[in-house]
N, C-alpha and C positions, 0 to 999 in steps of 0.2 A: 385829557383824551386817552393818553397812554394808560392811566390808572383805570379808566373805565373799560378799555379794551382788555386789560389784564384780568379785571374782575369777571367780564363776560367769558373769557377763556377758562378761568378757574371754575365758573359756574357750569360751563359746558362739559368740563371733565368730570365734575361731581355728579351731573345728571346722566343716568344711563340712557342709551338709545332705546327706542321702542321695542326692538327685537330682543335686546338683552333683558329688558324688564320683564317681558313675557316669559323668557326662559328661566329667569330667577324665580318668578312666581310659581312656575311649574315645579321647579326643584324644591322650593320650600313646601309646596303642597305634598310632594312625595315624602319628604322627611317628616312632616307632621303625621302623615298616615302611618309611617313606621313607628313613631312614638306612641300612637294610639292603637296599635295592632299587636296582639299576642303572637300571632303566627307571621313572622317576617317573610316567609316564603310566599304568602298571598300577595305581598306588595311587589316583591322583586321578580316574581315569576313572569317570564316573557319580556322583561325590560333590561336595558343595558345599565350597568352600574355607572354612576356619574363619575367621570374622571376629572379630577382637579388638576388643572395645569398650573404649574409654577414656573415662572421665568426667573432665570438668574440664580436658581438654587441647585447646587450640585449634590446629588445623592450618591452614596457609595454603593456600587453594584453588589448584590448579594452573591456570595460564592456558593456554588452548588454543594449540598451536603454529600459527604462520601457515602457510597452504598454500604448498607449494613453487612458486616462480614460474619458468617457463621463460625469463623475460626477465632473470633475475639473472646467467646465464652466457651470453654471446653465442655464437652458432654459430661454430666455428672450423674445422671440416672441411667445406670446400666444393669438392669435386673438379671441379665444373662451373662454377666461378667465383662470385664474389660479385655479387649483383644490384646494378647500378649505377643504379637508378632505373627508373621506368616506361618501357618501350619502347612506342612507338606502333605496336603490331602491326598495327592496322587500316590505318594509312597505308602500311606496308610491303607488306601484302597487296594494297592497291589498286594500288600501282605494279607489282607482279608481274602482276596480272590485266590491267592496261593493256598491259604488254609482251607477254603471251601473246595478246592480241587481235590483234596484228599478224602472227601466224603462221597458216598454213592450219589450219583446224579447231581452232584454239587449242591446238595441240600443238607442242612445241619439240623439235627435233633436237639432236644434239651440236653442230652448227655454230651453232645459235641460243643456246647456253647462255652465251656471253660476255655477251650483252645481258641475259639473265636474272640472271646473277651481279651485274651492276652494279645492277639493280633491287633485288636483295637487300642491296646495300651491301657486297658482298664483292669482293676482288681478282679480276682477270680469270681467273687460273689456278686459281681454285676451281671452275671450270665443270665439269670432269670429275667431281670428287667430288659436286657438286650433282646432276649428271645421273644418276650411278649410284645415289645414295642415294634418288632419286625413282623408281627402277624402270627406269632406262635399261639395266641389264645385260641384261634379258630382251627389251626392245623397242627399236625404232629411234627412238622419240620418247616423250615423257611428256606427259600431259594437264595442263591448268591445275589441275584439282581435285586430282589426285594430288600435284602439286608444292606447292600451297598447303597441303594437309594436312601434308605433310612439313615444310615450312619453319616453319609455325605451331608445330608441336611443338618444333622446334629452338629457336625464340625463347623459348618458355616454359620450357624445361629447361636450356638452355646460355646462360650469361650473359656470356661473353667469346669472343674469336676463338679462343683455344686450345681451349676446350671444344667449340666448334662444329666446328673443323677435325678434332679427334679423333673426334667423333660422325659426321662425314661419311665419314671414311676407314675407320673401324673396321669390320671384317667379322665380328666375334665378339661385339659388344654390350658390350664392356668399356670402361672409361675409360682405355684405353691403346692404343698402336699397336705392332704387330710389323712386321718387315721386309716381309712380303708385302703389307701394307696400302698401301705406297707405290707399288707397281707401276703400277696404273691412272693414278694422278696423274702419275707421271713419264713414262709413255708419252705422255700428252697434251702435257706440256711439250716432250718431244722432237719430237713431231709438228708442233706449231704455233709454237714459238719460232723467230724468224727466224735466230738465231745457231746453230741446230742443224739447219737445213734439209738440209745435205749428208748427215746421218746417216739420212735417210729413203730413201736409195738402197739397192738390194738389196746383200746381202753386205757390209754395213758392221758397225761395232762397236757398234750401238745397244744391244744387250742388255748388253754389258759396261759401257757407259757408265752405264746405269741401275743396275747392280749397284754400280758405284763410287760413285755419288751416294748410294745407300742406305747404304753403309758409312760414308761421310763424315757423313751425317746422324746416324747412331747414335754415331759416334765423338765428335761434338761435343755432341749434345743429350742422349743417354742417360747422364747422369752417374752413375747407380746401377749401370751394367754389368749390368742385369737382362735386357736384350734386349727391354724394353717401355718405350716412351716415354710418360710420363704427361702429363697436362695441366700439372702444375706444372713439369715439366722443359721443356715446350714454351714456357711463359711466360717462363722464365728465359733462354731462348736467343734468338738473332736469326733463327731459321729463318723465321718467319712474315713478318718484315720483308723478308727476301730474296725470299720468294715474291711479296710485294706489289710489289717493284721489278722483277720480271721483265718486266712489261708496258711499263715505261718505258725499259729499257736493252736495245738489240738485240744488244750484244756480250756473249755468254754468258761470256766469259773474265774479265769484270769481277767475276763472282761467285766469288771465290777461296775462299770458305769452304765452298761446297757444289757448285755447278753448273759450274765451269770445265772446258771441254773440254781445254784445254792441260794441266791437272793430271791429268785422266784419261789423256791421251796419255802422260805421263811414267810414271804408275803402271803402266799396262798393258804398256808396252814394257820396263820394268824387270823385270816379272814374266816376260815372254816370254824375255828374255835369260837368266834363271836356269832356266827350264823347258826343260832340254836334251832331254828325251824327248817334249815337246809333248803331254803328257797333261793339261795345265792343273792340275798338282799339283806341289808343291815338297817335296823331302826335305831333311834336314839338310845333306847335301853340296852341294845346290844353293844353299841359303840362305847357307852359309858363304862362297860366292864373291861375295856382295854387297860392293861397294866394295873389291874386291881383298882379301878376307879380313881386313877391318879388325876385325870383331867376333870376340871370343874364342869358342873351342869350347864352353866351359862355358856361356856365355850362349846360344849357339845351341841347346844341349840344353834349356835352361830355356824357350825359346820353344816348343819342341815338347813340353814337359812337361804342358801343359794349364793352366798358370797364367794365360795370357792368350788362350786359344783356346776356342772352343765346340765341343761334340760329343765323344763318347767315342772316335770313330775316330781323332782326332788323336793321343791318347795311345797308342792300340793299334797303329796302323799307321804312325805317325811321318811323316805328310805333311800339309801344310796346303794349302788351296785359295786361290783368288784373294781371297776376302773377308778371310781372315785376313792375307793379305799386304798388303792396303791398310792395315790397322791397324799392321802391323809397319813399313812404309816411312815412314808419316807420323810414327810415334813415334820412329823412328830418326833422322830428319832434323830433327826439332824437339822437343827434350826440355825445353821450357820451358812447355808447355801443361799444364793439369791432367790431361787424359787420358793424355798421354805420361808424366808423372811417375808416375801410378798404374800405368801399363803396366810400366815398368822397375822400380818398387818391388815389384810382385808377382813379377817374375822374380828379384829379388835376395833377397827374403824367403823363404828356403829352407824354414823350418819354419812359415811362415804365422802367426806370432804378432804381426804388425803392428809389429815392431821389427827394424831391421838391427843385428845384434850384431857384435862384433869377429870372431867366428868366420866369419860370413857374408861380411863384407868381405874378410877375409884369404883366403877360399876363391877369390874372384874376382881378388884382387890378385896371387896367386901366379902365375897364368898371364900376367898383364901383365908381371911381372918376368922370366919366362922369355923372353917375346917381346922385351923390351928387351935382355936379355943376348945374344940371337941377333943383335941389331943393333949390338952393341958399345956399348950405352948403359948406364951405371951407374944402377941403380934405387935409390931410397931404401929403407931397411929399413921393414918394415910398420909398426912402432910409431911411427916418425917420420912416416910418411905418414898414419897414422891420426890423429895429433895435428893435422896440417895440415887434414884433412877436418873434424875437429871445429871448428877455428877457422873454416873456410869455412861450415859449416852452422849452427853455434851451437845445438845441440839443447837443448831444455828439460830433458831428463833426461841427466845426465852419462854419457857413454860409450854412449848408445843413441840411434839416429837413427830417428825416426818419419816417417810420411808427411806429417804436419802440418809437421814441421820442414823437409822438403824443399820443400813448397809455399810456405812462408814465405821460404825462401832464394831469392835472385834468381840463384843460380848452380847450379841443379840440373843443368843440362846438363854443366857442368864436373865435378860430382861423379860422375855416371853414366859419362861418357866415361873418367874416370880408372880405372875398374874393368873395363871390357870393350871399349872401342874404342881401339885403339892409335893409329890415325891422328889421330883428333880429340884424343886425349890429348896427343900431341906438338904439335899445333897450339895447344892451350891453354897448354902449357908455354912456348911462345915469346912469349906475351903476359903482361903483368903483370895481377894481379888487379884493379888499379884501372882499367885500360883495359877489361877485361871488364865491370866495373860501369858504366862510362860508356856502353858500347854499349847496355846494357839500360835506362839511365835517360835517354836522349836525348829531348828534347822533341819533341812533334808526332807524328803518325801515322808508323809505319814498318812495313816489310814484316816478316813473321814469318820465322823460319828456314826453315820449309817453303815459303813463297812465294818466297823467294830461291832455294832449291834447285830448285824446280819451274821457275822462269823460266830458270835457267842450263841445266838439262838439256833443256828444250824447245828452247832456242836451238841447242844442240848437235845434237839430233835433226833439226831443220829444216835446219840447215846441211849435215848429211850427206846428207839427201835431195836438197837443191838441187844439191849437187856430184855427185850420182850415185855416191858412194863406196860400196864394199861395207860392209855393216853389220858392225862389229867384234864378234866374239862371236856372230854370227848363226847361222842354221841351215845345216847342210851339205846337207840334202836339197834336191832340185830342186823348183821350183814346178810344180804341175800346170798344164795348159793353161787350166783355169778360173781359177786364181789369177793367171795371167799376164795375163788379160784384165780383171782387176778394177781395175787401177790407174787407168783412166780414170773409174771410178765413185767413187773415194774422194777425200776432201778432200786438199788438199796437205799438211795436217798429219798425215794418216793414211796416207800412202803408204809403207807398210812391208810387207815380205813376210809373209804368214801362210799357213797351210796348210789351214785349214778354216774355213768360215763358222761363226760362233757359233750354237749351237743355240737353239731357241725358248725363251721365258721359262719355260714349264712345267717342262721337265726340269732347269733350272738349280737346283742344290742349293747353298745358301749355305755349307754347312759339310761337304759330303761330301769324303772323302779316302780314299786307299788306297795301299798300297805296301809297301816293305820295312821291316825293323826298324831301329832306331837302331844305329849302329855301336858296337861295344863300347868302353867308356871305358878 
């Protein structure tokens, strides 16, 4: 009896009651619907989620997560500079107001902005950007209230000189500068620096000088090749230091990195020597005559391919303007700088994969061999010469030379000249590699290859002018009566025949070109 009762009790525990069975059937139905439904929201919408009750099971309560703190990750993107501590803005504004109180009606003209710049704690030649940013573009003078409002905003939002300079010059509201942004600043430098006073005469080369300086700024500072100088690029360069020194050094030719008139003198007249039709554009035939046809034809074509030039017209019409020639000449005469190494690497990298392969090197070396044969000079087979270049560069990847390898190599100029400049290649062959390395590793400051070239060429130009000798390779057309009367107005360094006064700044197009097609290969 007891056994039967125990069996009935166990059977009753195993059999669910009628209500429980209905609830379990309903639950299983919902779970089956979930398994056969792609959109689970359709099943659970408007229903309560089934809670599974467990008895006798202790669960560890979840501790609430600490709130995310913004202080755990420091700010790392600071395009306008990292705050360097509290700036006594009120003291700066007080100095500015005191300076403005000395002007009639407390308004400052462009001539007064030098004193205002000093009150702001800025270099003297920031005066034009300060004046124009405060509204001087539309007015002859700016009021103290307008200027204080502008400068207070600059101090609160821009935390170093690079950010402030970009903010003052930028005409589009971005954190970068384009080439046109530098025109007002450089016009003021040209107008007020004592070393450039002769360029303020009529019919001089002031516009071309400004264009040259702009190209040199972007050549040196714009390391990204984007056509936009950012605050970070400006911080890494020496441009602002050069601007600060302009007020201390009256000799503009001491600023060989950006502002030297002698360097402009050389670049401009090298361009005019090649520009045989006087349209301020150069085609492949013109450029091939540089340095007595030292550069190979294949490399000349690559310069016009668009690899190192801006604008679609260059590729379409096969002509480059003065701006592109500035980059070419500096890169050609000094192949040791980061920009020049990138310039020629882009030209030699035919497929744009970031690696100079054996095929690409052989493509350029073949023409060198042909030119050596025409000079009765025996050239090494390519495989042997390729091994020499690998020993010279020591690439990280066997048989493939990258841009990083050439920048790390101290003889990048020897490498490039070996493949497309016959004259410099022969000059290097006469020197031992050890002597070339000693030239690069000499102690103390030394002139760059570009500075040496510019100084030598400028001496030649000045000597020719002083001797009154005819300009070799000059123009055959006769000077107009107006041009003949301009010699008395020009600087002794600039006394060279030219045929028309440069146009105003407005129509100058930094990358316009036009002309005939490339000759068939």
